[in-house]
N, CA, C and O atoms as a GROMACS GRO file, in nm:
protein
  452
    1MET      N    1   9.222  21.767   5.599
    1MET     CA    2   9.275  21.653   5.527
    1MET      C    3   9.322  21.689   5.387
    1MET      O    4   9.408  21.622   5.331
    2ALA      N    5   9.264  21.794   5.329
    2ALA     CA    6   9.304  21.834   5.194
    2ALA      C    7   9.452  21.871   5.189
    2ALA      O    8   9.516  21.857   5.085
    3GLN      N    9   9.508  21.920   5.303
    3GLN     CA   10   9.648  21.957   5.306
    3GLN      C   11   9.739  21.835   5.288
    3GLN      O   12   9.853  21.849   5.243
    4ASP      N   13   9.690  21.717   5.322
    4ASP     CA   14   9.770  21.595   5.309
    4ASP      C   15   9.808  21.568   5.164
    4ASP      O   16   9.905  21.496   5.138
    5LYS      N   17   9.733  21.623   5.069
    5LYS     CA   18   9.756  21.596   4.927
    5LYS      C   19   9.845  21.702   4.862
    5LYS      O   20   9.869  21.695   4.742
    6GLY      N   21   9.893  21.796   4.937
    6GLY     CA   22   9.978  21.900   4.880
    6GLY      C   23   9.896  22.019   4.833
    6GLY      O   24   9.774  22.021   4.848
    7PRO      N   25   9.964  22.117   4.776
    7PRO     CA   26   9.893  22.239   4.734
    7PRO      C   27   9.798  22.210   4.617
    7PRO      O   28   9.825  22.124   4.533
    8ARG      N   29   9.689  22.281   4.615
    8ARG     CA   30   9.592  22.266   4.508
    8ARG      C   31   9.626  22.360   4.393
    8ARG      O   32   9.680  22.469   4.413
    9GLY      N   33   9.592  22.316   4.273
    9GLY     CA   34   9.608  22.402   4.156
    9GLY      C   35   9.489  22.495   4.141
    9GLY      O   36   9.385  22.472   4.203
   10TYR      N   37   9.503  22.597   4.062
   10TYR     CA   38   9.396  22.694   4.039
   10TYR      C   39   9.272  22.628   3.978
   10TYR      O   40   9.161  22.678   3.992
   11HIS      N   41   9.292  22.515   3.911
   11HIS     CA   42   9.183  22.444   3.845
   11HIS      C   43   9.106  22.354   3.939
   11HIS      O   44   8.997  22.308   3.904
   12ASP      N   45   9.158  22.329   4.059
   12ASP     CA   46   9.097  22.238   4.154
   12ASP      C   47   9.009  22.318   4.249
   12ASP      O   48   9.056  22.368   4.351
   13VAL      N   49   8.881  22.329   4.216
   13VAL     CA   50   8.790  22.411   4.294
   13VAL      C   51   8.696  22.327   4.380
   13VAL      O   52   8.605  22.380   4.443
   14GLY      N   53   8.718  22.197   4.382
   14GLY     CA   54   8.634  22.109   4.463
   14GLY      C   55   8.638  22.150   4.609
   14GLY      O   56   8.745  22.165   4.667
   15GLY      N   57   8.520  22.168   4.669
   15GLY     CA   58   8.510  22.206   4.809
   15GLY      C   59   8.507  22.356   4.833
   15GLY      O   60   8.476  22.398   4.944
   16ASP      N   61   8.537  22.437   4.731
   16ASP     CA   62   8.530  22.582   4.748
   16ASP      C   63   8.384  22.627   4.751
   16ASP      O   64   8.298  22.568   4.686
   17MET      N   65   8.358  22.733   4.826
   17MET     CA   66   8.224  22.791   4.829
   17MET      C   67   8.202  22.864   4.696
   17MET      O   68   8.281  22.950   4.656
   18ALA      N   69   8.094  22.828   4.628
   18ALA     CA   70   8.068  22.889   4.498
   18ALA      C   71   7.922  22.925   4.478
   18ALA      O   72   7.883  22.965   4.368
   19GLY      N   73   7.840  22.910   4.579
   19GLY     CA   74   7.699  22.941   4.566
   19GLY      C   75   7.621  22.822   4.512
   19GLY      O   76   7.674  22.712   4.498
   20ASP      N   77   7.496  22.846   4.483
   20ASP     CA   78   7.409  22.740   4.433
   20ASP      C   79   7.450  22.696   4.293
   20ASP      O   80   7.498  22.776   4.213
   21ILE      N   81   7.429  22.570   4.266
   21ILE     CA   82   7.457  22.514   4.133
   21ILE      C   83   7.329  22.523   4.052
   21ILE      O   84   7.227  22.467   4.092
   22PRO      N   85   7.332  22.592   3.937
   22PRO     CA   86   7.211  22.598   3.855
   22PRO      C   87   7.177  22.459   3.802
   22PRO      O   88   7.262  22.392   3.743
   23MET      N   89   7.055  22.417   3.823
   23MET     CA   90   7.010  22.284   3.780
   23MET      C   91   6.932  22.299   3.649
   23MET      O   92   6.812  22.272   3.643
   24VAL      N   93   7.002  22.342   3.545
   24VAL     CA   94   6.941  22.366   3.415
   24VAL      C   95   7.015  22.284   3.312
   24VAL      O   96   7.138  22.287   3.305
   25GLU      N   97   6.941  22.212   3.233
   25GLU     CA   98   7.001  22.133   3.124
   25GLU      C   99   7.032  22.228   3.009
   25GLU      O  100   6.942  22.290   2.952
   26LEU      N  101   7.159  22.240   2.975
   26LEU     CA  102   7.198  22.327   2.865
   26LEU      C  103   7.222  22.243   2.740
   26LEU      O  104   7.289  22.140   2.745
   27PRO      N  105   7.167  22.287   2.628
   27PRO     CA  106   7.190  22.212   2.504
   27PRO      C  107   7.335  22.228   2.459
   27PRO      O  108   7.396  22.333   2.479
   28TRP      N  109   7.389  22.122   2.399
   28TRP     CA  110   7.524  22.130   2.344
   28TRP      C  111   7.519  22.211   2.215
   28TRP      O  112   7.428  22.194   2.134
   29LEU      N  113   7.616  22.298   2.198
   29LEU     CA  114   7.631  22.368   2.071
   29LEU      C  115   7.696  22.271   1.972
   29LEU      O  116   7.766  22.178   2.012
   30HIS      N  117   7.673  22.294   1.844
   30HIS     CA  118   7.725  22.203   1.742
   30HIS      C  119   7.877  22.187   1.753
   30HIS      O  120   7.928  22.075   1.744
   31TRP      N  121   7.950  22.296   1.772
   31TRP     CA  122   8.096  22.288   1.777
   31TRP      C  123   8.143  22.213   1.902
   31TRP      O  124   8.249  22.151   1.900
   32GLU      N  125   8.065  22.219   2.011
   32GLU     CA  126   8.101  22.145   2.131
   32GLU      C  127   8.091  21.994   2.106
   32GLU      O  128   8.174  21.917   2.152
   33LYS      N  129   7.988  21.954   2.033
   33LYS     CA  130   7.974  21.812   1.996
   33LYS      C  131   8.092  21.769   1.909
   33LYS      O  132   8.143  21.658   1.923
   34GLN      N  133   8.134  21.857   1.819
   34GLN     CA  134   8.247  21.824   1.732
   34GLN      C  135   8.375  21.809   1.814
   34GLN      O  136   8.453  21.716   1.789
   35VAL      N  137   8.398  21.898   1.910
   35VAL     CA  138   8.517  21.888   1.995
   35VAL      C  139   8.517  21.756   2.070
   35VAL      O  140   8.620  21.689   2.078
   36GLU      N  141   8.402  21.718   2.124
   36GLU     CA  142   8.394  21.594   2.199
   36GLU      C  143   8.414  21.473   2.108
   36GLU      O  144   8.478  21.375   2.147
   37ALA      N  145   8.361  21.479   1.986
   37ALA     CA  146   8.380  21.370   1.891
   37ALA      C  147   8.527  21.356   1.851
   37ALA      O  148   8.580  21.245   1.843
   38ILE      N  149   8.593  21.468   1.828
   38ILE     CA  150   8.735  21.466   1.791
   38ILE      C  151   8.818  21.410   1.907
   38ILE      O  152   8.908  21.330   1.885
   39ARG      N  153   8.786  21.452   2.030
   39ARG     CA  154   8.858  21.399   2.146
   39ARG      C  155   8.840  21.248   2.155
   39ARG      O  156   8.935  21.176   2.186
   40GLY      N  157   8.719  21.202   2.130
   40GLY     CA  158   8.694  21.059   2.132
   40GLY      C  159   8.772  20.985   2.025
   40GLY      O  160   8.826  20.877   2.050
   41LEU      N  161   8.779  21.043   1.906
   41LEU     CA  162   8.854  20.979   1.797
   41LEU      C  163   9.005  20.978   1.824
   41LEU      O  164   9.072  20.878   1.799
   42LEU      N  165   9.057  21.088   1.875
   42LEU     CA  166   9.200  21.096   1.902
   42LEU      C  167   9.243  21.001   2.013
   42LEU      O  168   9.358  20.956   2.015
   43GLY      N  169   9.152  20.971   2.105
   43GLY     CA  170   9.189  20.888   2.219
   43GLY      C  171   9.129  20.749   2.218
   43GLY      O  172   9.136  20.678   2.319
   44ASP      N  173   9.069  20.709   2.107
   44ASP     CA  174   9.006  20.577   2.105
   44ASP      C  175   9.110  20.466   2.109
   44ASP      O  176   9.230  20.490   2.096
   45GLY      N  177   9.062  20.343   2.127
   45GLY     CA  178   9.151  20.229   2.141
   45GLY      C  179   9.238  20.199   2.021
   45GLY      O  180   9.340  20.132   2.034
   46THR      N  181   9.199  20.248   1.904
   46THR     CA  182   9.276  20.224   1.782
   46THR      C  183   9.386  20.328   1.763
   46THR      O  184   9.501  20.294   1.736
   47ARG      N  185   9.349  20.454   1.777
   47ARG     CA  186   9.443  20.562   1.746
   47ARG      C  187   9.535  20.596   1.862
   47ARG      O  188   9.657  20.602   1.846
   48ARG      N  189   9.479  20.618   1.978
   48ARG     CA  190   9.555  20.655   2.098
   48ARG      C  191   9.657  20.766   2.073
   48ARG      O  192   9.772  20.759   2.116
   49ILE      N  193   9.612  20.867   2.002
   49ILE     CA  194   9.700  20.980   1.970
   49ILE      C  195   9.707  21.077   2.088
   49ILE      O  196   9.815  21.126   2.123
   50VAL      N  197   9.592  21.106   2.148
   50VAL     CA  198   9.584  21.198   2.261
   50VAL      C  199   9.494  21.135   2.367
   50VAL      O  200   9.378  21.106   2.340
   51SER      N  201   9.548  21.114   2.484
   51SER     CA  202   9.468  21.054   2.591
   51SER      C  203   9.393  21.162   2.669
   51SER      O  204   9.427  21.281   2.664
   52LEU      N  205   9.291  21.119   2.740
   52LEU     CA  206   9.216  21.212   2.824
   52LEU      C  207   9.306  21.272   2.932
   52LEU      O  208   9.291  21.390   2.966
   53ASP      N  209   9.399  21.194   2.984
   53ASP     CA  210   9.493  21.246   3.084
   53ASP      C  211   9.581  21.356   3.025
   53ASP      O  212   9.612  21.454   3.092
   54GLU      N  213   9.621  21.340   2.899
   54GLU     CA  214   9.701  21.444   2.834
   54GLU      C  215   9.620  21.572   2.814
   54GLU      O  216   9.671  21.682   2.831
   55VAL      N  217   9.493  21.556   2.778
   55VAL     CA  218   9.406  21.673   2.761
   55VAL      C  219   9.393  21.745   2.895
   55VAL      O  220   9.403  21.868   2.902
   56ARG      N  221   9.370  21.669   3.001
   56ARG     CA  222   9.359  21.728   3.134
   56ARG      C  223   9.488  21.800   3.172
   56ARG      O  224   9.485  21.914   3.218
   57ARG      N  225   9.602  21.735   3.152
   57ARG     CA  226   9.730  21.800   3.181
   57ARG      C  227   9.747  21.927   3.100
   57ARG      O  228   9.800  22.027   3.148
   58GLY      N  229   9.699  21.921   2.975
   58GLY     CA  230   9.710  22.037   2.887
   58GLY      C  231   9.636  22.158   2.940
   58GLY      O  232   9.693  22.267   2.948
   59PHE      N  233   9.508  22.140   2.977
   59PHE     CA  234   9.436  22.260   3.021
   59PHE      C  235   9.465  22.297   3.165
   59PHE      O  236   9.439  22.410   3.206
   60GLU      N  237   9.518  22.204   3.243
   60GLU     CA  238   9.559  22.238   3.379
   60GLU      C  239   9.690  22.315   3.381
   60GLU      O  240   9.730  22.368   3.485
   61SER      N  241   9.758  22.322   3.267
   61SER     CA  242   9.885  22.397   3.261
   61SER      C  243   9.870  22.530   3.189
   61SER      O  244   9.970  22.596   3.160
   62PHE      N  245   9.748  22.572   3.158
   62PHE     CA  246   9.724  22.698   3.087
   62PHE      C  247   9.766  22.820   3.166
   62PHE      O  248   9.807  22.921   3.108
   63GLY      N  249   9.757  22.814   3.296
   63GLY     CA  250   9.771  22.934   3.378
   63GLY      C  251   9.632  22.982   3.414
   63GLY      O  252   9.536  22.960   3.340
   64ILE      N  253   9.621  23.049   3.527
   64ILE     CA  254   9.489  23.084   3.580
   64ILE      C  255   9.409  23.176   3.488
   64ILE      O  256   9.288  23.157   3.473
   65ASP      N  257   9.474  23.274   3.425
   65ASP     CA  258   9.400  23.369   3.341
   65ASP      C  259   9.339  23.300   3.220
   65ASP      O  260   9.220  23.316   3.193
   66LYS      N  261   9.420  23.224   3.147
   66LYS     CA  262   9.369  23.154   3.028
   66LYS      C  263   9.265  23.050   3.069
   66LYS      O  264   9.162  23.038   3.003
   67TYR      N  265   9.291  22.975   3.175
   67TYR     CA  266   9.199  22.872   3.221
   67TYR      C  267   9.061  22.932   3.252
   67TYR      O  268   8.959  22.878   3.208
   68ASN      N  269   9.059  23.042   3.326
   68ASN     CA  270   8.932  23.103   3.365
   68ASN      C  271   8.863  23.175   3.250
   68ASN      O  272   8.741  23.194   3.254
   69GLN      N  273   8.936  23.215   3.150
   69GLN     CA  274   8.880  23.287   3.036
   69GLN      C  275   8.805  23.193   2.940
   69GLN      O  276   8.709  23.234   2.875
   70LEU      N  277   8.848  23.068   2.930
   70LEU     CA  278   8.794  22.975   2.831
   70LEU      C  279   8.681  22.889   2.889
   70LEU      O  280   8.681  22.855   3.007
   71SER      N  281   8.587  22.855   2.802
   71SER     CA  282   8.480  22.763   2.842
   71SER      C  283   8.536  22.621   2.849
   71SER      O  284   8.649  22.596   2.806
   72PHE      N  285   8.459  22.529   2.902
   72PHE     CA  286   8.501  22.390   2.917
   72PHE      C  287   8.546  22.330   2.784
   72PHE      O  288   8.655  22.274   2.776
   73TYR      N  289   8.464  22.343   2.681
   73TYR     CA  290   8.499  22.281   2.553
   73TYR      C  291   8.609  22.357   2.480
   73TYR      O  292   8.686  22.298   2.405
   74ARG      N  293   8.618  22.486   2.502
   74ARG     CA  294   8.728  22.562   2.442
   74ARG      C  295   8.861  22.521   2.506
   74ARG      O  296   8.963  22.513   2.438
   75ARG      N  297   8.859  22.493   2.638
   75ARG     CA  298   8.980  22.442   2.705
   75ARG      C  299   9.023  22.310   2.643
   75ARG      O  300   9.141  22.288   2.616
   76ARG      N  301   8.927  22.221   2.622
   76ARG     CA  302   8.958  22.090   2.564
   76ARG      C  303   9.017  22.106   2.425
   76ARG      O  304   9.115  22.041   2.391
   77LEU      N  305   8.956  22.193   2.345
   77LEU     CA  306   9.003  22.215   2.209
   77LEU      C  307   9.146  22.270   2.209
   77LEU      O  308   9.232  22.221   2.136
   78GLU      N  309   9.169  22.371   2.290
   78GLU     CA  310   9.303  22.432   2.298
   78GLU      C  311   9.406  22.329   2.346
   78GLU      O  312   9.517  22.323   2.293
   79ALA      N  313   9.370  22.250   2.445
   79ALA     CA  314   9.463  22.150   2.498
   79ALA      C  315   9.494  22.044   2.392
   79ALA      O  316   9.610  22.007   2.374
   80MET      N  317   9.392  21.995   2.322
   80MET     CA  318   9.415  21.895   2.216
   80MET      C  319   9.506  21.951   2.108
   80MET      O  320   9.596  21.882   2.061
   81THR      N  321   9.482  22.074   2.069
   81THR     CA  322   9.564  22.139   1.967
   81THR      C  323   9.709  22.147   2.013
   81THR      O  324   9.801  22.110   1.940
   82ASP      N  325   9.729  22.195   2.136
   82ASP     CA  326   9.864  22.207   2.190
   82ASP      C  327   9.935  22.071   2.191
   82ASP      O  328  10.053  22.063   2.157
   83ILE      N  329   9.864  21.966   2.229
   83ILE     CA  330   9.924  21.832   2.238
   83ILE      C  331   9.960  21.780   2.098
   83ILE      O  332  10.066  21.722   2.079
   84LEU      N  333   9.871  21.801   2.001
   84LEU     CA  334   9.899  21.758   1.865
   84LEU      C  335  10.023  21.828   1.808
   84LEU      O  336  10.103  21.766   1.739
   85VAL      N  337  10.037  21.956   1.839
   85VAL     CA  338  10.156  22.031   1.795
   85VAL      C  339  10.279  21.979   1.871
   85VAL      O  340  10.384  21.957   1.811
   86GLU      N  341  10.265  21.961   2.000
   86GLU     CA  342  10.375  21.911   2.085
   86GLU      C  343  10.427  21.777   2.035
   86GLU      O  344  10.548  21.752   2.036
   87LYS      N  345  10.336  21.690   1.990
   87LYS     CA  346  10.374  21.557   1.943
   87LYS      C  347  10.418  21.556   1.796
   87LYS      O  348  10.461  21.452   1.745
   88GLY      N  349  10.407  21.670   1.728
   88GLY     CA  350  10.449  21.677   1.589
   88GLY      C  351  10.348  21.618   1.491
   88GLY      O  352  10.382  21.591   1.376
   89VAL      N  353  10.223  21.599   1.535
   89VAL     CA  354  10.119  21.547   1.447
   89VAL      C  355  10.079  21.652   1.344
   89VAL      O  356  10.049  21.621   1.229
   90ILE      N  357  10.079  21.778   1.388
   90ILE     CA  358  10.045  21.890   1.302
   90ILE      C  359  10.129  22.010   1.347
   90ILE      O  360  10.167  22.019   1.464
   91THR      N  361  10.159  22.099   1.256
   91THR     CA  362  10.231  22.222   1.292
   91THR      C  363  10.130  22.335   1.306
   91THR      O  364  10.018  22.327   1.256
   92ARG      N  365  10.170  22.439   1.374
   92ARG     CA  366  10.083  22.558   1.386
   92ARG      C  367  10.053  22.615   1.248
   92ARG      O  368   9.942  22.662   1.222
   93GLU      N  369  10.150  22.612   1.160
   93GLU     CA  370  10.130  22.664   1.024
   93GLU      C  371  10.025  22.584   0.949
   93GLU      O  372   9.937  22.640   0.884
   94GLU      N  373  10.033  22.451   0.959
   94GLU     CA  374   9.932  22.365   0.895
   94GLU      C  375   9.794  22.391   0.954
   94GLU      O  376   9.694  22.397   0.882
   95LEU      N  377   9.789  22.405   1.085
   95LEU     CA  378   9.662  22.432   1.152
   95LEU      C  379   9.604  22.566   1.106
   95LEU      O  380   9.486  22.574   1.073
   96ASN      N  381   9.687  22.670   1.104
   96ASN     CA  382   9.640  22.802   1.061
   96ASN      C  383   9.592  22.800   0.917
   96ASN      O  384   9.492  22.865   0.884
   97ALA      N  385   9.661  22.727   0.830
   97ALA     CA  386   9.618  22.715   0.690
   97ALA      C  387   9.484  22.644   0.680
   97ALA      O  388   9.398  22.685   0.601
   98ALA      N  389   9.465  22.539   0.758
   98ALA     CA  390   9.338  22.465   0.756
   98ALA      C  391   9.224  22.552   0.809
   98ALA      O  392   9.113  22.546   0.757
   99ILE      N  393   9.251  22.631   0.912
   99ILE     CA  394   9.149  22.721   0.967
   99ILE      C  395   9.112  22.826   0.863
   99ILE      O  396   8.994  22.855   0.844
  100ALA      N  397   9.210  22.883   0.796
  100ALA     CA  398   9.184  22.984   0.693
  100ALA      C  399   9.101  22.924   0.579
  100ALA      O  400   9.008  22.988   0.530
  101ALA      N  401   9.134  22.804   0.537
  101ALA     CA  402   9.059  22.738   0.430
  101ALA      C  403   8.915  22.712   0.473
  101ALA      O  404   8.822  22.733   0.395
  102GLY      N  405   8.896  22.669   0.597
  102GLY     CA  406   8.761  22.644   0.649
  102GLY      C  407   8.680  22.772   0.656
  102GLY      O  408   8.562  22.772   0.623
  103ARG      N  409   8.743  22.880   0.700
  103ARG     CA  410   8.672  23.008   0.704
  103ARG      C  411   8.634  23.055   0.564
  103ARG      O  412   8.527  23.113   0.544
  104GLY      N  413   8.721  23.030   0.468
  104GLY     CA  414   8.691  23.066   0.330
  104GLY      C  415   8.569  22.990   0.279
  104GLY      O  416   8.482  23.047   0.215
  105ARG      N  417   8.565  22.861   0.307
  105ARG     CA  418   8.448  22.780   0.267
  105ARG      C  419   8.322  22.828   0.335
  105ARG      O  420   8.215  22.831   0.273
  106TRP      N  421   8.332  22.865   0.462
  106TRP     CA  422   8.218  22.913   0.538
  106TRP      C  423   8.162  23.040   0.474
  106TRP      O  424   8.041  23.055   0.458
  107ARG      N  425   8.252  23.134   0.437
  107ARG     CA  426   8.209  23.259   0.374
  107ARG      C  427   8.139  23.231   0.241
  107ARG      O  428   8.039  23.295   0.208
  108GLU      N  429   8.192  23.136   0.166
  108GLU     CA  430   8.132  23.103   0.037
  108GLU      C  431   7.992  23.047   0.050
  108GLU      O  432   7.905  23.076  -0.032
  109THR      N  433   7.969  22.967   0.152
  109THR     CA  434   7.838  22.901   0.166
  109THR      C  435   7.738  22.983   0.246
  109THR      O  436   7.618  22.957   0.238
  110SER      N  437   7.784  23.080   0.324
  110SER     CA  438   7.690  23.154   0.409
  110SER      C  439   7.664  23.296   0.359
  110SER      O  440   7.596  23.374   0.426
  111GLY      N  441   7.718  23.331   0.244
  111GLY     CA  442   7.698  23.464   0.189
  111GLY      C  443   7.559  23.481   0.132
  111GLY      O  444   7.482  23.386   0.128
  112PRO      N  445   7.526  23.604   0.088
  112PRO     CA  446   7.394  23.631   0.031
  112PRO      C  447   7.371  23.548  -0.096
  112PRO      O  448   7.464  23.521  -0.172
  113LYS      N  449   7.249  23.508  -0.114
  113LYS     CA  450   7.214  23.424  -0.229
  113LYS      C  451   7.136  23.502  -0.331
  113LYS      O  452   7.098  23.447  -0.434
   0.00000   0.00000   0.00000
């Protein structure tokens, strides 16, 4: 019956044999919580800048190598970034400048005391 829906994408692994599922609760890393919070803010009822469907479309179009290389939250982050650039909300240059500034602040606060 799966053939009735057309070809599957590399991201669609439902029904594939993959072994046992580890039943371990993994704690969220701080940056993962931030990614999820940003996604919620970008797609909330007021802003509607980036929808969950757009994020899904974004990471489903990465290509198999990039998709398999990135973790779940890294995929979401990369997809949101791509969509924001695509929509003209931010440029890659602005993003790179903000990342550099953030890294500079991090070095200043985490250096030897």
